[in-house]
Phi, psi and omega in degrees: 000127178280127185295326185265006178274130182241104172276177181297324180292318180290324177298316180296317179297318180294316179296321178294317179295319177297320178296318180294315183291328186252012180293317182296311179294328177294318178295325180292336180275350179292148185280015181264122185295324182294323178290321180296324178292319182292322185266008181296310181295315175299328177292324174299316177296320180300317180290318187284331180298320178266329187283323181298311177299323179294318180292323183286340175274356171100020177291129188286359182267013180224146171235142179261123180235197184299322184259017176113206183281137177243112178293139180255098176087187184291330181293322178297314178292327177294322177295321177296316178298320178296320179299314180290324178293319177293323177297317178295321180298312182287327176289338178289345178279346180281167179099189183291136182288159178289148176265103179258124178291329183290337179287335183272347181279000000 
């Protein structure tokens, strides 16, 4: 299986995974205060699931405080986003393989 080959099934799987992983931060950016209050706790978990391991290995763009890892600036948030994007990319390789007619010839 070629890691960089994207058939229709894998594209759909990747888009669904990206939507699932980034739904909480997208909802937190909406200008509605009631939605921001509801997604505050899930957003803390979203940041800490990827941020704590990165902070504990000593990356200087994170500080560990009472509520977990606190990203310092845009680079810290970019690293968290990169972790979730890579997770979605690698998880999109799981599942049933594509049916290629050219492989059977």
